[in-house]
N, C-alpha and C positions, 0 to 999 in steps of 0.2 A: 389641353392638359391642365388639371386642377393645380392651383398654386399651393405650395407647402404652407401648412398652418404655422402659427408662431411657436406652438409647443414643439413641433418637429424641427423647426429651425434652431431652437435653443438646444436641442439634443445633438445637433451635428458635431460639435466639438467632442462630446463624450463618445459618440460613435466612431469618430476619426481616431481617437486615442485608443479606446479599449477594444474595438472590433477590428478596424483596419490595421492600426498600429500593433495590436496584440498579435494578429495573424502574421504580420511581417516579422515581428520579433521572434515568434515561434519558429517560422521557417528559417530564419537566420541561425537560431540556436541549433536546429536540426542539421543544417549544413556544417556548422562548426563541429558538432559531435561526430558526424560521419568523417569529416576531414582529419580529425585528431585521433581516431580510433581505427585506422586502416590495418593495424597489426592484429586485430581481433575481429570478432563477428558481432556487428551491431546492425540490426535489421528492423526497420519500421515498415510494417506490412500495409500501411495505408495512411490516411491523414490522421495526425495526432496533434495535441497541443502541448508544447513544452513551455511552461510558464516561467515567470521570473524566478531566478535562483535554481533552475534545473542544473544539476551537476552529475556527471558520470565519470567514474574513475575505473578503468580496466587496464592495469599496467602490464598484464601478461596476455594469455590467450583465451580469456573468458568470452562468454556469449551473452548478449542481451537481445531478445526477440520481443517486439512490441506489436500487438495486434491493432487493427484499425479502430479509430475512434477513442483511443485511450487519452485521458485528460490528466496531465500533470499540472495542477493549477499553480502552485507556488511552493518554492523551497524544497523540491524533491532532490534527495541525494542518494545515489546508488554507487556502491563499491563492490566490485567483483574481483576476487583474488584467484590466482592460479588458473585452473581450467573451470572455474565456477560457471554456472549457467542459470540465467533468469529468463522465464517466459511470462508474459503478461497478456491475458486474454482480451479479446475485443471489447470495447466499451467500458473498461474498468476506469475508476476515478481515484486519484490521490489528491485530497483537498489542499492541505498545506503542511509543510515541515515534516515530511515523511523521510525516514532513513531506512534503507534496505542494504544489508551486507550479506554477501554470499561467497562461500568457498566450495560448496558442493553443488546443490541445485535448489532453486525455489521456483515452483510452478504455480502461477496464479490464474484462476479461471476467468471466465467471461463475466462482465458486468458486476464486478466486485467494487465495493466502496470502502476506502480507507480514510477515516476522518483525521482531523488535525493531530499532529505529533505522534503518529504511529511509528513504531520501530519493529522491523521484521528482519530477523537474523537466523542463520542456520548453525550458529556456533555459540557455545557458552564457555566461559573461563573455567579452567581448573584452578582450585585455590586451597586444597586441603593439606598440601605438604608444608609442614611448619618451617622446614629448613630453607625453603625457597620463596623468593618474591613471587607474587601473583603474576608478574610480568614474565617469569621464567617457567611457568607451569603448563603453558600451552592451552589448547582448546579441545573440546569435544564437538564434533560436527555431525549433523544428520540432515538429509534432504527434507524439504518441506513442500507440502502440496496444499493449496487453498482451492476449494471447490468453487463452482460457479455461483454467482449471486450471493456471495458472502458480504455482510456489512460488519465492519470493525469500527466501533465508535471511538471517541476521542481518547488520546493518551494511553493507548494500549501497547504492550510489548508482546511479540509473538515469536516463539521458537519451537512450535509444534504444528501439526496438521490441523486444518479446520474443514469439516465436511460441507457440502454444498448447501446453500440457503440458510446457513446458520448466522446468528447475530451475536457479536461479542460486545458486552456492555462496557461503558467508559471506565478507564483506569484499570482494566483487567490485565492479567499476565497469563498468557496461554503457554504453559510449560508442558502440557500433555495433550494428546489428540482430542479434539472436540468432534463429536459425531454430527452427521447431517441434520438439518432442520431442527435446530434447538436454539434457545437463548442461553448463553453461558456468561457467567459473571465471576469476578473475584480474583484473588491472588493466592493460590493458583485458580484459574478459571475452571468452573465446573458447570454442567448443565443445570439450569433452574426450571426449564420448561421445554417441552417438545411441541411441535406444531406440524400439521400436515401429515401426521401418522396416527396410528392407533395407540401409541404409547401414552399413558396417562401423565398429566402434569406432575412435576416434582415439587413437593412442599419443602421449603428451606427454613420455615419458621421465622422468617424475617418480617419486620413491620413494613419495610419498603419493598414494593413490588419490583420485579425485574424490569418491567416496561418503564417504570419511573426512573430507575437507575440508568437505563440506556438513554432516555430522552434528556437527562439532566445535562450531559456534556457532549452530546453528539456533534 
């Protein structure tokens, strides 16, 4: 058997901490989550990674179903109220500091990517009654569906549907449905360009291209 090179030996501590230790920590978090949510429905359908800071709060009878290969890298927080239901398709990735809040349903497709500081919610505050505090005006809720292969770049807020294969540019607010296979930007987000279809590109008159905006903070 060939001896290990000096470079490989120097990498052993890193491998022990981040590969072996990371998997053991993820498996322990998974056991803790399942043990503390026996009153509701939490299902991991295969191997997943629950990174540091993974937090799940389901005080009632909600549901979380996670497909195989989903990667919650760091700082994922999920809150499900009442009988809310969240499903996450196989191979999807949450990079860091994502917040998901659900009271109705949020269905996320396969192989989606949510970049840092994404917020995904199915409710918005009512605020227009001047005689009441915003805390006393309740919420408007609507189910959300995210199609397969969607990429949401950094620091986006989402409370509407996104069609399959679409890309949401950094710092966008998705407050109305986004069609499939498009690049959408802005607050509120709107399609800037379509791809993979016969629909012609949309001109927005901006000096900064959509692709530049996506890449800036992905």
